[in-house]
C-alpha positions as CSV (number, residue, x, y, z in Angstrom):
1,X,20.8,-2.3,4.0
2,X,19.0,-0.4,1.1
3,X,18.4,-2.0,-2.3
4,X,21.0,0.3,-3.8
5,X,23.6,-0.8,-1.2
6,X,22.8,-4.4,-1.9
7,X,23.3,-3.8,-5.6
8,X,26.5,-1.6,-5.4
9,X,29.1,-4.4,-5.2
10,X,27.7,-6.1,-8.3
11,X,29.0,-3.5,-10.8
12,X,32.4,-4.9,-9.7
13,X,32.3,-8.0,-11.9
14,X,34.5,-11.0,-11.3
15,X,36.8,-11.7,-14.3
16,X,38.5,-15.0,-14.0
17,X,42.3,-14.7,-13.6
18,X,42.0,-10.9,-13.7
19,X,40.1,-9.8,-10.6
20,X,37.0,-7.6,-10.0
21,X,36.5,-4.9,-12.6
22,X,34.1,-2.0,-12.4
23,X,31.8,-2.1,-15.4
24,X,31.6,1.7,-15.6
25,X,35.4,1.9,-15.8
26,X,35.4,-0.9,-18.4
27,X,33.2,1.2,-20.7
28,X,36.0,3.9,-20.9
29,X,38.7,1.4,-22.1
30,X,40.0,1.5,-25.6
31,X,38.7,-1.2,-28.0
32,X,42.1,-2.9,-28.1
33,X,42.3,-3.2,-24.4
34,X,38.8,-4.6,-24.3
35,X,39.6,-7.2,-26.9
36,X,42.7,-8.3,-25.0
37,X,40.6,-8.5,-21.8
38,X,38.1,-10.8,-23.6
39,X,40.8,-13.2,-24.8
40,X,42.4,-13.3,-21.3
41,X,39.1,-13.8,-19.6
42,X,38.2,-16.7,-22.0
43,X,41.5,-18.4,-21.5
44,X,41.3,-18.3,-17.7
45,X,37.7,-19.6,-17.7
46,X,37.8,-22.3,-20.3
47,X,41.5,-23.4,-20.3
48,X,41.9,-23.7,-16.5
49,X,40.7,-25.7,-13.5
50,X,37.2,-24.1,-13.9
51,X,36.6,-26.1,-17.1
52,X,38.0,-29.4,-15.8
53,X,37.5,-32.1,-18.4
54,X,35.5,-29.5,-20.4
55,X,32.6,-30.0,-17.9
56,X,31.8,-26.2,-17.7
57,X,31.2,-25.9,-21.4
58,X,29.7,-29.4,-22.1
59,X,27.2,-29.5,-19.2
60,X,25.9,-26.0,-19.9
61,X,25.8,-26.6,-23.7
62,X,28.0,-23.7,-24.7
63,X,29.1,-25.5,-27.9
64,X,26.1,-27.8,-28.5
65,X,23.3,-25.2,-28.5
66,X,22.5,-23.8,-31.9
67,X,19.7,-21.6,-33.3
68,X,18.1,-20.8,-29.9
69,X,17.2,-17.6,-28.2
70,X,19.2,-17.5,-25.0
71,X,18.8,-15.1,-22.1
72,X,22.0,-14.5,-20.1
73,X,20.6,-13.4,-16.7
74,X,23.2,-11.7,-14.6
75,X,25.4,-11.4,-17.7
76,X,28.3,-9.5,-16.2
77,X,30.7,-8.9,-19.0
78,X,28.9,-11.3,-21.3
79,X,31.6,-13.9,-21.6
80,X,29.1,-16.7,-21.4
81,X,26.7,-14.8,-23.8
82,X,29.6,-14.5,-26.2
83,X,30.1,-18.3,-26.3
84,X,26.4,-18.8,-27.1
85,X,26.6,-16.2,-29.9
86,X,29.7,-17.9,-31.3
87,X,27.6,-21.1,-31.5
88,X,24.9,-19.5,-33.6
89,X,22.4,-18.4,-31.0
90,X,20.5,-15.1,-30.5
91,X,21.5,-13.7,-27.1
92,X,19.6,-11.4,-24.8
93,X,21.4,-9.7,-22.0
94,X,20.1,-9.0,-18.5
95,X,21.8,-7.7,-15.3
96,X,20.9,-5.7,-12.2
97,X,23.3,-2.9,-13.3
98,X,22.7,-1.0,-16.6
99,X,26.5,-0.5,-16.9
100,X,27.0,-4.3,-16.8
101,X,24.6,-4.8,-19.7
102,X,26.3,-2.0,-21.6
103,X,29.7,-3.7,-21.0
104,X,28.3,-7.1,-22.2
105,X,26.8,-5.4,-25.3
106,X,30.2,-3.9,-26.0
107,X,31.9,-7.3,-25.7
108,X,29.4,-8.8,-28.1
109,X,29.6,-6.0,-30.7
110,X,33.4,-5.9,-30.6
111,X,33.3,-9.6,-31.3
112,X,31.0,-9.2,-34.3
113,X,27.6,-10.0,-32.7
114,X,24.5,-8.0,-32.0
115,X,22.4,-8.5,-28.8
116,X,18.9,-9.7,-29.4
117,X,15.8,-7.7,-28.3
118,X,13.6,-8.7,-25.4
119,X,11.0,-11.4,-25.8
120,X,10.3,-15.1,-25.1
121,X,13.4,-17.3,-25.0
122,X,14.3,-21.0,-25.5
123,X,17.0,-21.0,-22.8
124,X,17.1,-19.1,-19.6
125,X,20.7,-19.1,-18.6
126,X,22.2,-17.9,-15.3
127,X,25.8,-18.5,-14.4
128,X,27.0,-17.9,-10.8
129,X,24.1,-15.6,-10.0
130,X,21.1,-17.2,-8.5
131,X,23.0,-18.6,-5.5
132,X,23.4,-15.0,-4.4
133,X,19.7,-14.4,-4.1
134,X,17.4,-15.7,-1.3
135,X,14.6,-15.1,-3.8
136,X,15.7,-17.7,-6.3
137,X,12.3,-19.3,-6.5
138,X,10.5,-16.0,-7.1
139,X,13.0,-15.0,-9.8
140,X,12.6,-18.4,-11.6
141,X,8.8,-18.2,-11.5
142,X,9.0,-14.9,-13.5
143,X,11.5,-16.3,-16.0
144,X,9.8,-19.6,-16.6
145,X,6.7,-17.7,-17.7
146,X,8.9,-16.2,-20.5
147,X,10.1,-19.5,-21.8
148,X,9.0,-20.8,-25.2
149,X,7.4,-24.3,-25.4
150,X,10.1,-26.8,-24.9
151,X,12.4,-24.2,-23.2
152,X,14.7,-24.9,-20.4
153,X,16.7,-23.4,-17.5
154,X,20.4,-23.8,-17.2
155,X,22.2,-22.8,-14.0
156,X,25.7,-22.8,-12.5
157,X,25.6,-22.8,-8.7
158,X,27.8,-23.1,-5.7
159,X,27.5,-26.7,-4.5
160,X,27.1,-28.5,-1.2
161,X,30.7,-29.6,-1.7
162,X,31.7,-26.0,-1.7
163,X,30.1,-25.5,1.6
164,X,31.9,-28.5,3.1
165,X,35.3,-27.4,1.6
166,X,35.1,-23.8,2.8
167,X,33.5,-24.2,6.2
168,X,34.6,-27.7,7.3
169,X,31.1,-28.3,8.5
170,X,28.2,-30.5,7.4
171,X,25.7,-28.8,5.0
172,X,22.7,-27.5,6.9
173,X,19.2,-29.0,6.4
174,X,17.9,-28.1,2.9
175,X,14.9,-26.3,4.4
176,X,17.0,-24.1,6.7
177,X,17.7,-20.4,6.0
178,X,21.4,-20.6,5.2
179,X,22.1,-17.1,6.6
180,X,21.3,-18.2,10.1
181,X,24.1,-20.8,10.2
182,X,27.2,-19.9,12.2
183,X,29.4,-20.6,9.2
184,X,27.4,-18.5,6.8
185,X,29.7,-15.5,6.8
186,X,32.7,-17.8,6.3
187,X,31.1,-19.4,3.3
188,X,30.3,-16.1,1.7
189,X,33.8,-14.7,2.2
190,X,35.5,-17.8,0.9
191,X,33.3,-18.2,-2.2
192,X,32.9,-14.5,-3.2
193,X,34.1,-11.6,-1.3
194,X,31.8,-9.2,-3.0
195,X,28.1,-9.2,-1.9
196,X,26.3,-10.2,1.3
197,X,24.6,-13.4,0.5
198,X,25.5,-16.8,-1.0
199,X,23.8,-20.2,-0.8
200,X,24.8,-23.8,-1.7
201,X,22.9,-26.3,-3.8
202,X,22.7,-30.1,-4.1
203,X,20.3,-31.8,-6.4
204,X,18.1,-32.5,-3.5
205,X,18.1,-28.9,-2.3
206,X,17.5,-27.5,-5.8
207,X,14.5,-29.9,-6.3
208,X,13.2,-28.8,-2.9
209,X,13.4,-25.1,-3.9
210,X,11.8,-25.4,-7.4
211,X,9.3,-28.2,-6.8
212,X,6.0,-27.7,-8.7
213,X,7.8,-25.2,-11.0
214,X,10.7,-27.0,-12.6
215,X,12.0,-30.6,-13.0
216,X,15.7,-31.1,-12.5
217,X,16.8,-33.0,-15.6
218,X,20.5,-33.0,-15.0
219,X,22.7,-32.0,-12.0
220,X,26.5,-32.2,-12.4
221,X,29.4,-31.4,-10.2
222,X,32.2,-29.6,-12.2
223,X,35.8,-28.7,-11.3
224,X,38.0,-31.3,-9.7
225,X,36.8,-30.6,-6.2
226,X,33.1,-30.2,-7.2
227,X,32.7,-26.7,-5.7
228,X,30.5,-25.7,-8.6
229,X,27.5,-27.6,-10.0
230,X,25.5,-27.1,-13.2
231,X,21.9,-27.9,-13.5
232,X,19.5,-28.3,-16.5
233,X,15.8,-27.8,-15.6
234,X,12.5,-27.8,-17.5
235,X,9.0,-26.6,-16.6
236,X,6.8,-29.1,-15.0
């Protein structure tokens, strides 16, 4: 599979409660339709099972982070970036597809915010993205080098409980290549039917992957069934 073929599904961005939306099509929508889309997306993400007991927002600091430079890596439509902007932060946008970045820029601008220019950041934020890459460690090495002193990494990941729920099997050993497991395709299909790769993380596995680079300060299961986990990390 070529790099382009690997990337192609990811301009179809998951929008909670709505479905997958092509970012190139999104750019053609009237402003009023986009604003309604933003409100609907926020409602389904933050007033539903995903934000059980407000754990999504609280563990990732969407409301408690102020005056920081935050990079939203794999920003999609920028719904998470918008929350940080609302809390008084500068937000940088990054995504594998240019049209995704343009879509997120439009979301911010229509909401009254301006995306920040590239440069060092205080928070590297990646929500539901890095579990889709077998090169997680390599990506984080690059981003950690761009953190300001005292900066941190915040992630939302598929958890080990998600693996158990969707495959009815024990989680593989943390050092194994997940794609070699017989239940791998089932896990990918159940968790996200766009894309070809997905991995699971427990605190132990995350620490194993980022040892000598980052320290895991917090690891929290969110949602009632714990299928998602959030993690806060800091450079060693």
